[in-house]
N, C-alpha and C positions, 0 to 999 in steps of 0.2 A: 114773379115768384121763382120761376125756373132759373133766371139769371142770378137772383139772390142766393138761391140754394147752391148753385155752382161756385159762387164766390165764397160762401161759407165752407164748402168742401175744400176749396183750394187753400183758404186760410187755415182750416183744421189740419190739412195735410202738411202745410208749411210749419205750423206749430209743432206737430208731431215729429217731423224730421229734425227740427231745431232741437227739440228735447232729446231726441236720440243722439244727435251730434254732441249736445252738451254732456249727456251721460257718458258717451264714448270718450269725450275729452277728459272727463274726470277719471274714468277708468284708465285711460292712457297715461294721465298724469301719475296715477298710482303705479302703473307698471314701469314707468321710466324714471322713477325716483332715484336721485343720487344720494349716497351716504358716504361718510368719512369716519375715520376712527384712529385710535392709538392703541397699540399692543405693547404691554409691559410684562416683565418677568416678575418673580416673587419678591424681588427687591425694588420694584417700581422703576426698573431701568428699561429703556426702549429695547425691543427685540427686533433685530434687523433680519429681513428675509423670511419672516413668518408668512405662511400661506393663508390667504383669506379667499373663500369662494362661497358661492351660493350652492347649496346641496342639490337643488333641482336642476342645475345647469352645469354641463361640463365645459362651457365656454366662458362663463362669467366668473372671473376671479382675478387675483393679483397677489403681490407680495408687498410687505412693508418696506419702507425706504430706510435710509440711515437714521432717521429720527423715530422709527417705529410707526410711521403714519401710513394709512392706506386710503384709497378712494375707489368706490365701485359705482358704476352707472347702471341704469336699467334694472333696478332692484324693486320688487313689488312688496307691498304690505303683505305679511304672512309668509314671506320667504324665510328660510333658515340659513343663517351664516355659520360656516365652520371655519374656525381658526386653528391652525396646527403648526407645530414646530417640534423638531427633533429633540427628544428628552423631556417633553412637556405633554400634559394631557390635552386632548382636543377640547376646544371651547365651542359650544353651540348656543346660538342666540336667535330667537324669532324676531323679525323686523316688524315693529309696530308703526302705525300711521304717524305717530309723533316723533319717531326716531330719526334723527339726522346725523348725530355724532355718537360714536361708541368709545368708551374707555374700557378696555378689556385687559384683565390680568390673568396670565396663564400660570397654572400650578405645575410643579415638577411631576413627572410621571413616576410615581412610586412603584409601578409595576416592574421597572428595571431592578428595584431592590427586592421585589417579591419574586423575580424570575427564579425558577427552580433549576438546580444543577444536580445531575446524577452523580452520586458518590458511592463508595463501597457499601453495599448492603443498605442502600436507602437513597434519600434525596435531601438536599438542603437548599435554603435560600441562597442565591448567588451572593448576596451582600454579606452573608455570614460565613462563607467558605474561606478557610485559611490555608488550604492545601493547594498544591500546584496541579491544576486540572485544565485541560484544553478540550474543546468540544467542536465538532463539525456537524452541521445539520443535513437532513436528507436533501434539501434544496441544492446544496453544493455538491453532494455526492452524485445526484442525478444529472449534473451538467457534464459528467464524463461518461461516454458510451463504452462501458467495460463489461466484461462477462464475469469478472471477479471483483468484489467490492474493495479488496485490499489495494487494487491498482488505482482507485479513485482517491486514496488518502494522501498521495504524494504532494507535498507542498501545502497541505491544508491545516496541519496541526503542528505548532511549535513543539520541538522536543521529539518528534517522530521522524526517524530515518527509514526510508523505504528503498529497497533494491529489488527490481524485477529481473530475474535471470532468464526467463523464457516467455515466449508468446504462444506456446502450444495450447490449442483449445482444451479446456478442462484441466490444464496443468500449468497455469500462468500466474499462480499466486505470488505476490510480492513477499519478501522477507522483511519483517518489521523489527526495528530496534528502537526502544524508548531510551532516549539519552545515551545513545551509542552502546558500546560494549564495556562491561565492567568486570568480566571474568574471562579467564582462559580455560574454564571448565567446559563441559559438554553442553550445559543448559544455558543458552543465551536468549531464548525466545521469551516474550512477555506472556503473562497469563491473559487469556482471552475468554471473557464471559459474555454470554448472550442472555439477556433478561436475568442476570444474576447467577447463571449456571455455567460452570466450566465446560465449554464445548470446543475449545481449542481452535487452531487455524483451520481444521477441517470443517468445523461448523460454520466459520465465517465464509469459507469458500463456497458453501452450499447456499448462502443467502443471496437475496436480490435486493437492490438498493431501495425499491419502492416500499418494501415492508419494514424499513428501518426508520425510526424517528430521529435518532442521532447516535453518534459514536464519540465517546470520551476516552481520553487517556489519562491515567493517574500516574503521577511522576515522582512525587516526593514521599517520604515516610509517613507524613500525616495522612496522605490519601491511600497508601497501600499497606500500612501496618496491620489493618484488620484481616488481610490475607496471609499474614504470618509467614509461614515457611514457603509460600509460593509467590510472594509479591516482590522479591528483590529486583527482578528485571522489569518492573512496571506492569501495569494492568490496562487492558483494553476492555472497555465496557460498551456493549452494543445494546441499545434499547429499541425494541420494536414498537411499531405504531399501535395505538389503542383507540377505541371508540370515544366519541364525545357526545354530550347531550345535544340533540338537534334532529332535524329532519334527515332521512337517509340521503346520502350523497353517493351516487354511482359514478364511477370513473372508468374510462377505457383509455388505453394508450397503445400505440403501435410505433415501433422503431425499426428502421432498416438501415444497416450500416455496411460500408464497403471498407474492407481491410486490405492493407498492403504492408510489406516489410518496411520498418523504419530505416534499415540499412542492411546491405548485403555486400559480401566481398566480391571483387571482380577478378576473375581468373584469366591467365594468359591463354591464347589460342594455340593451335597446333604448331605453327611456325615458331613462335616464341618459345614454346615448350621444347622443341627440337634444338633450337639455338642454345638455350640455357642448359639443357642436358649435356650437349657437347662441351660447353664451356666448363661445367662442373667436372666432367670426366677428365678433360685436359688439365685443369687445375690440380687434379689429384694424380697426375702422371699416367693416365690411362688414354686409350685411343678413343676418338670420338665415335659416337654411335651412328650418327647420320652423315652420309656423304653430302657433298655440295649439290649434286644433282637432286638428292632427296629434299634438301633444304629449299631448293628452287621450286620444286613441285609444291611443297607446303606453302611457300610464299606466294606463288603465282597461280596456283590451282591447275586444273586440267588433268590431274592424275586420277588413277582408279580410286574412287571414294572408299572402297573396302580395304585397299592397301594404305591409303593416305587419308584416314578419317580426320575430321576436325569437329569434334563434338563438344558443345557447351552443355555440360550435364545439368547445370542449374536450369537452363532454359528447357531442357527435356523433362525435368521432373517437377518444376515449380511454375505456378501461375503468377501473374502480376497482381491479381486481386482475388479476394474471397469475400463472401457476404456473411453478415450476421443479422439475425432477426430477433425481435423480442415483442411479446404481446402480453399485456397486463390488464387485469380487471379487478376492481375492488369496490366494496360497499362499506360505508361507515356511517355511524349515527347512534341514536339511542334515546332513552328516556332517563328520568331520575332513577329508575329501578334497574335499568339494564343498558349497557353500552356495548357496541360491537365494532370490530374491524375484521373484515374477511377479504382475502385477496388470493388471486391465482396468477401465476406467471409462467410463460413458456419462453425459453431461450434456445435458439438454434445458431450454432457457430460452425462455419465450415473452415477447413484448412486450405492451405495454398498448394497442395500437391495436385499435379496435373493427371489427366487420364484416369481419374477415379472410377469412371464408368467403363473401363477397358473390359472388365468381366461382366457377363450378362446378369449374374445373380447377386452380386455384392460390389461394394465400393472399397477401394483401398485408400481413399483420401481420409485424412484424419478429420474427425468431426466430434462435436459435443452438443448434446441436447439435454436440457435440464427443465424439469417441471417442478414448480414450487407451489405449495398451498399453505396458507396460514389463516387461523381463526383465533382472534383474541377477544374473549368475552369477559365482561365485568358485571357483577350483580350486587345490588344493594338489597339484601334479603329483608332487613328491617332496620330500625334505627341503630341497632348495635352490630349486627353481623353483615359483613360483605364477603364476597367470594370472587374468585377469578379462575378462568380456565383458558389455558394457552395451548393450542395445538399447531404443530407445523410438520409438514412432510415434504420430502424431496425425493425425486427419482431422477437419476442421471444415467445417460447412455453415451458412452464414449467409444469411438471406433478409430482404429489406426492400422497401418500396414503391419503385417506379421513381423517384418524385419525390424520394426521399431522406428519411431519418429526420428530420434536423434541419429540413429544409424544411417538413415537415408541422407540426412544433411551431412554427416561426416564423410560418407562415401562420395556424395556429390562434390564435396569440398576437395577431396584428394584425388579423385579419378582423373586419369590422364586423358586429354582431348584427342590424342593421336595414336593410342595403342590398339583400340578395337572399335569397329563400327557398332552401331546399336543393333542392327540386324545384318546377318550374313546374306549373301546372294540368294540362298534357298529359303529365306524368311525366318530362319532360326535365330535365336538370340546370340549375339556375339559375346565373346569373353576374352580377356587378356590371357596371354600364355602362362602367366604365373599366378594370377588371382582370378576371382570371379566377380570383379568390380564392374558389372554392368548395372549401373544404378537404376535405370528405368526398369529393368527386369526384376530387380529386388523390390521395387515399389509395386508393380502391378501383377507379378506372377508368383509371389511367395505367400499368398493368402492374406488373411486379416485376423485381427483380434478385437474382441468387444469386452468392455468393462461395464457391467450393470451395477450401479450403486443405488442404495436407497437408505433413507434415514427418517426416523420419526422422533419428534421431541414433544413432550407433554409436561405441563406444569399445572397442578391443581393447588390453589391456595385459599385460605380463609383467614379473615381478620375480624377481631371483636374490638369495637371502640368502647372502652370502659369509662369514658369521660363523665357519664352520669353518676358514677361513684367516685372516681379519681380523675379530675380534669387532666386531659392530655395523655392518659394511659391507654395503651392498646396492646393486644397480644395477637400474634400472627403465626401461621404455620404454612410452609410451602413444601409440597412433595413433587419431585420431578422424576420422570422416567425417559430415558433416551435409548434408542436402538439404531444401529447402523450396520450395514453389511456391504461387502463388495465381492462380486462373483465375476471371474474372468473366463471368457470363452476363447479358445484358440483354434483357428482354422488354418492350418499350415499346408503349404504345397510347394512344389518346385517345378519350374519349366526347364527343359533341356537347354544347356548352353554349350556353344562350340566356339573354338578358336579358328578364325578364318585363315586358310592357307591357300595361296594362289596355285600351287603346283601339286596339290593333293586332291584326290577324289573324295576322301572322307576326312572331315574336319575333326581334330582332337576333341573328344567329348569331355568338357570341363565340369559340367554339372548334370547329374542324371535326374530326370524329372520324376515327380511323384504326384498322385492325385490329392485333391483337397481333403484334409483330414479334420478331425474334431477332438478337442480335449477341453475339459473345464476344471475349474478349481475355485473353491471359496477362499479368497484371500484374507478376508476379515469378517468377523462376526462379533460385535461388541454390544454390551448393554451397560447402562449406568443408572444408578439409583441415588437420589440426593434428597435428604430431608433437612429442613431448616426451620425449627421453631424459634420464635423470638419474642421479646418483650420490649416495647418502645414507649418512650415518654417524651412529650413536647408541650411546654407550657410557658406562659409569661406571668410575671409577678410585678407587684408594685402599683402605686397609685395611678401611674400612666403607662403601666406595662413596660417599664424600662428594663426589667430583667428577663432575659429569655434563656431557658434551660431545656436541654434535650438529652436523652440517654438511650442507649441500645445495649441489650444483651442478646446474643444469638448463638445458637449451637449449630454446627454444620457436621453432618455425617454423610459420607459418600462411599459407594462401592462400585467398582468397575469390573466387569467380567469380560475378559478378552479371550478370543479363540486361541486354543493351544496353550493356554495358561491354566495350570491346575488350581492355583490359588488366586482368588480375586484380589484386586488392588483396593486398598481401603485407606480412608483418611478420616480424621476426627479432630474437631477443634471448637473453641469457644471464642467469640468476638465480643469486645466491649467498646463503647464510645460514650463520652460525656462532652457536651458543648455548653458554653456559656457566652452570653452577649449582653452588654450593658448599653442600651440605647443605640444599638447597631453601631457602636463606636469603639468599644473595647471588646475584643473577641478572644476566646481561648477554647482549645479543644484537646482532649486526650483520647487516643485510640490504642487499642491493644489486641493482639491475637495470641491465643495459647493453642498451638497446633501440634498434632502428631503426624509422623510420617513413618510408614513401614520400611522405608529405605535404610533404616538404621537399627542397630541392635536393641533388644529389649533393655529398658533402663536408660536408654539414650534417645528415645523417640520423640519426646515432647519438648517444646521450647516456647519461651515467652518473648514476644516482640512488641515493645511499647513505642509510642511516639507522642510528642507534645508539640503544639503549635499555638502561636498567638498572632493576633491581628490588631491593627490600630487604624481607624478611619479618622485621620486628624482633620479632615475637612468638616467633620461634625462638631469639632470643638467650638466653644463659644468665642474664643479669641480669633478663630479663622474668619476673616471677612469675606463676604460674597463678592465675587469679581467675575470678569468676563473671560478669564484665562483658565483657571483651574476650577473645575466643578466638583471633582471627587477624587480622593486619593486614599487607598488602603494599603498599608504596609503589612507584609506577612513574613513570618519566620517559623521554621520547623526543624526538629531533629527527631530521629528515631532509628530503630533497628528493624530490619526486615530480612527474611530468610529465603534460601533457594535450595530445595531438596532434589532438584533435577540434576544429579551429578553422577558421574561414572559411566553413564550410558547403559548400565545393566541393573538388574533388580537384585536386591539383597546383597549389595556390594560388600557388606561387612563379613560375608561368609567366604571361607576358602572353598575352592572347587578343584575337583580332580578329573582328569581325562585320560584318554588313551596315551600311553607312552611308547610311541613307535620306535624310539631309540633305545628301549630297554626290552630285551626278550628273555623270558624265562617261563617255566611251567609247560603244561600240555594244552594244546588247543582243544576245543570241544570236539573236533573231529578225531582226536585221539593220538595224533602224531605231531611232531615238530614243536618248536618253541613258540610260545604265545607272547603277544605284546603285553607289557605291564601297564602300570598307572603312574601318572606324575601329577604334581600340583600345577594347575594351569592358572589359578588365581589365588593370590595370597590375601586372605581376608584380614580385615582390621576392625575388631568390634568397637574400637574407639572412634570410628568415623562419625562425623556429624555434618550438618548442613552448612552451606556458605552463609555468612552473615554480612549484610550490607548496613553500614553506618552512614546515614544520609543526613546532610545538612542542606537547607534551602532558604534563601532569602529572596523576596520578590515584592512587587507592588502592582496594583491594578489602578488605573486612573482614567478619568474622562476630562476633556479639555474643550475650551472654546464653545460654550453652550452645548456640550455633549456631542459636538460634531466629531471629535477625535477621541478614539479609545486606544490606550497604550498599556501593554503589560510587559513586565520584565521579570525574569527569574535567573538567579545565579545559584549554582549548586556545586556541591562537593560530596563525593562518596568514597568511602574506603571499604572494599570488599575483602573480608578475611575468611579463613578456613577453606580456601579453595582447594579442591581435591587435585592432587598431582602425584606423579610418580617420583620416587626418591631415586634419582639416577646417579647419586653419588656412591651408591653401593657398587663395589667392583664386580666385574663380569664373572670372577671366580666363585661368586655366590651361587650361581647355577640355577636358581629358582626364578619364578615369575617376578615381575616388578612389584616393589613394595609401594603401596599407596598410603597417603596421609593427607590431612587437612593442613597443608603447609604453605599455601600460596596466599599472596596479598596483591591487590590491584587498587590503584586509585583512579578515579574518573571525575573530571570536573569540566564545567562549561557554563554557557550563558544562552538564554533564549529571549528573543525579542519578538513582539507581535503588536502591530498597530493597524488601525483602519480609520480613514477619514470618510465620513458620509454626510451628504448635504443635499437639501432640496432647494433648488434655485427658484423655481416657480411651480405652479400647479401641475405643469406638464413634464417637468424635467427634474430628476434627481440622479445623483451619481455617487460612486464610492471609489476610493483608491486605498490600497493597503499592501501589507507585506509581512513576512515573518523571516526570522533568521535563527538557526540553531547551530550551536557548536559544542562538541563533546570530545575531549581528548583523554585517553587513558594511559597509564604507565604501570608496568609490573614493579612492585616494591619488593616482593620476596618470592623466590621460587628455588627450591633445592636443585642445584645443578653442579656438575663437575667443574672445578676451577679451570679456567682457561688462561692462556698465556697473556691475553690482553683484555682489558675491561669491555671493550666494544664487542667482544665475542660472546659475552654473557647476554642472557635474555633480560635479566633484572636491569631496570632503568630505561627500558624501551617499551614500545607499544605492544599490545596483544596482537599476535599475528604479524609482527614486524618482518618485512622482507629483508634478506641479507644477500649481499653479493659484492662483486668487485666494482670498483670505481673505474669506469671506462673513460679514457682520455681521447678516444677517437680511433682511427684506423692507421695501422702502419703504412707508410708510403714508400719505404725503400728498405733494402737489405741493410744499408748503413744504419738506419734508424733502429732496426731490430737489434743490431750488434751493440748499439749504444745504450740500449734499454735493459732494465733488470730481466733476468732470465724468467721466462714463464712457460706455461704448457706449450709443447711443441708437437711437431715441427711448425715453425712460424714462417709466414710469407707476407709480402706486402698485400694489404687488404684484410689481414686479420685484425681482430680487436686488440687494442693496446690498453693494459690495465695499470693502475697506480700501485706502487709499492707502499702500502699504508704504513708498515712498521719499519721501513727503511733498511731491511736486511739484504737487499739486492736480489731477492727471489720472490716471484709472485707465486704464493701458495694459499692454502686455506686460511692462514693467519692474516691474510689481507682482505678477507671478506668482512664487510662493514654493513651496519644497518643502512638501508637505502630506501628513500621515498616513504610513501604512506601505504596503507593496506588497501584492499579492494572494497572496503566499506567506508563511505565518506565520513569525514569528521564534521563537515559543514553541509547543511541542507537549508535552502532558502527559496523564497518565492515572492513574486509581485503579482497582485491581483488588481483588476479594475473593471468597472462596468457602469452602465447607466440605464435609465429607463426614460423614454420619451413617448408620452401618450401611451399607445398600445404596443410600442416596440421596446424590447429589452436586449441588452448586450452585456456579455461578461467574458473575461479571459483570464488565464492564469499562466504566468511564466514561472517555471520551476527549475531549480538548478542544484548542483552538488559540487563540492570542492574538497581539496585535500584527499584525493583518492587517486590511486595508480592501478595499472594493470600490466601484466607481463605479456609482451608481444609474442612470446614463444608459445602461448596457449592458442587454442582455436585452430590448430593445424596450419599455422602460418609459416612453419619452417619446412621448406621444400625438400624433396628427394629423400625422405625417410625410407621410402621404398620406390619401386619403379613407377608407382602411380601417384605420388604425392606432388600435385600440381602447384607451381608457384602462383601466388597472387601477383597482380600487376605491379605492386610496390617493389617487387624484386627486379623489375626492369632497371631500377636505379641502384644496382649493386656495384661494388667496386671493381673496376678494371683499370689497366694502365691508362686508358683513354678517359676514364671517369673517376678521377681521384677525389672529387667532392661528393661522393655517393652517400646516400643515407643508410645503406646496408652493406655488409661485408662481402668479400669474395665468395663465390659459390664453390662448393665441393659436394660430392655425393654424400647423402645421409647427414646433411648439415644440422639436422634437428636431433641427431642421436645424442644421448646423454654423455657419451665419451668424447664428443667433439669439442674442441676448444671454443668454437663460436657459440655453443649452446649453453654456456655457463651463465648462471644468474649474475646480472650486472646492471649498472645504470644504463647501459647501451640499449637493453631490451625493455627497461621500465618506462612506460609511457604515461603521459598525463591523462588521467581519466576525468578531469573536470568537464562539466557541460552545463549548458542552460538550454531549455527547450520550451517551445510553446506547448505546454502540457495540455491545455484545454481552452476551447473557445466555444461560445454559444450565442446564437442570434435567435430571438423569438418574437412572435407576434401573437397577441391575445385579441380575439374577436371582440368588438364592442358589445356592451350589454344589450343594446337594442337588437342586435343580430341574434343574440342568444335567446332573448325573449321570444323571438319569432319561431325558434325551434324548441322552446321550452327547456332550454339548457341553462346551466349556471356558469359555465366556464368552458372555453375552448382555446387551446394554444398550439400553434405550429412552431417548430423550432428546427434548427440545424446546428449540430455541435460536432466536435471532433476532439481527438486526443493524440498526443505524441506527433503533432503535425509537422513541426520544424525543430531540428536540433542543431545547435552550434557547439562544436567540440573540436578537439585535436586528436581524436581517436581514429586511427586508420582502420579500415576494413569493417569493423563491427559497430553496433550500437554501444554507447559507453556503459550501459548497465549489463549488457549481455555480450561478453567478449569471447565466446566459445563457438565452435562449429555446431550449433544446435538451432532449434527452432527460433527464428528471429522475433524481436518485439514487433508489435503491430501498431501502425498508425491507422486511425479509424475516422472516417467521415460518415456522419449519421444524420438522417432526417427522421422526424417523428411528429406525432400529433397526440395530444391528450384532450379528451372531452369529458366533462362532468355534467351530470343531470341531478 
């Protein structure tokens, strides 16, 4: 029995194991099932390169082949397949036990058509937009580690030209031009609105990129006519982030950047300074300043360092690097009843001045600290009423040396290396015998100044959806209040400075010291009130909703109170818009603004600015056959009129003004004796003055190609600006009064904009994009009253706004014989002087030979190339940005030596003309070569330099932690990144950065590391 029992147990154990193995085999068979399939588009054509993957696995997936087929192994019953393709909706399918082959048809992603674009005073579906609008998202903005958002826009938006003239912390904002320059009047800046409110470039400078959702530029009349008298120069719309329905998402980010100058001039040392000084004096018929023995000491060293200093002032006052830090925290989320976005940011940017800690109680290094706070709240109070509350605050703290930031750079640029030691033997500050250009002393011992700025912006809005009574009808009202002020604290002092003398017991006292003082002043104190009630309508009609109609009527009233202005600035206007679309195929839009401006006389303050635009999506036509090349094409055309009331540079320019007449004396002074000064007319008012009017034409198209992989947009535009305010300088000088002004100028501006991007996913792990944009805008003055000149090329009409004029340089004279054979020109002349062309052929070089030369210092062309990819958890992107058709004058930036004893040559002057160096790039040296009366300092093509450039504007490399890692720390997302801006520049600009060609704070290149974590 016992043996039988053991046998039964063994048999039972074997059967059990066998059953388990059989079940496991079945389960394993289910887990390792192979499936195949075919992926088709809406026309039943195979889709090549569609991604197919199992949603529960990051490793099991593939792409369709040239026939649209795919095969996956190791698929289990119950798994979910996800099929995706650019431009199409994702397809999800649960795998059943009986499934072996799938036939999958993807549907076009209609969300591309439903994508919303911000337009003037509202939003529209992207598919229905017929205006010229370009948009950049916060994702692209944040790739650039900048302290001022405007500097992240370069190369990002077709039609936008940016020029950054300074890298100074807190004062590095770029100048923005939309479609170039269309006026020679004083107002060339675009209108900048933040969340629909005019807050100007100052408001943009105070923002931080993480609080921005997107930035759009409105370029043609269809997009800008609603802004009427303020929209002629284009409009920049900044939209801030708002909350979304969902669980709270808390994000933190930390950035640390290292700044360094993108380019700096190189100055000659003490020996070269002495040699060039002697050469300039001898060329001018004077005795050399330095003996050969002194030159030998400068060259070989070994002399008394106080008598023979060799100071590189740049090295003494500037660091190689400075840091920049940024910390950000935000929370966003909400329910159907309330959504919120709340954020706080701290930015700290240090300057590159050395020895900022020289003084115990304060720093003289330039620095900028900015604290941002934003709270955007949206409420759905009931089925009809919704409300919003937007609050933002900024506190800025800027510090700089009391001498001024640019003054330090200018003094370091011209200070001689061999005139004075930094310190005298007794430890006192050294000073030159004729000036007090001890740059280091000016930096660290003259005190400091502090600018405290603050701003608060608030918008309260309410909207009522009246669709229950009239479908698509709503009413809305927004009220905004802004406040900003700037207070400056000045703490000035002086340290004693002495000129070293080897044979005297007491050094000459050049600067008498004074203790640290204090003074303060409110520089600005401004408030702004804006109220905007509106009625909106948006509805569709027809059996299949083929007719789409929308409308807007909005009133805008604004009052600005500015310190020291007795009367507030006020604006009033009405806006109207009507749009129509038939099956998203035929589109039409009419916009109009009726605006008033206080800048003009009563009875002449209001103007009407209409526009009309049409669009045709011909790929929606029945006769257009679906194909693999062209997926979507929308043609657009617009015409309209827009105004610009920012003219004259003064308020109430239509009024005459009177001021003190120092050249006329009569009457009795208040003191009771003597003749008193009279009055004279200092401004000749013209009650007929009005705004500039821009007549704008635009034609463009938006398209998608090759299964939506390639997007391409083109715009061609023409603008004629009329009524430009200008002085009537044809009035003779015998008139004796102030200039007469009138709306007598006309300018035309035309150009083209191209923008394209190719984006593709090659497989489940890798996708990439390549794109670029190109903008060209050229203007020409058509009318401008001016005194008739002897030759047409001397007139301004027919040439660019800001066109440089000068002599045509043929090179340098090489001999006395060549001078004698050439037309007479400004003298005396010597070999090595600049030789000019006799334009009019009269045998004399004079002002009648000055001709329009080169381009202006604002580029006509702006272009960029961008590329990037994502591979698994790694991502990479870069942007090359360039500018062309731009010149700068070499004579600027203190590049001309010997204006005074301390104007040090840059190393480029080592290649000056001498009898032994006849192929030199620069002319012969003489004292004060940069003075205006010197022959070599006249405007000419010799000094006009090519300002074209291309630079690696931005690069970013990032890594996102896997989801499994984030689950372990209960987070949703974590990304580490390294990025940079202005990293490498290719140009032909000697000495300076091509955007900043002056002796001022240089542009910065920045390398930044950061991390962002979300929970």
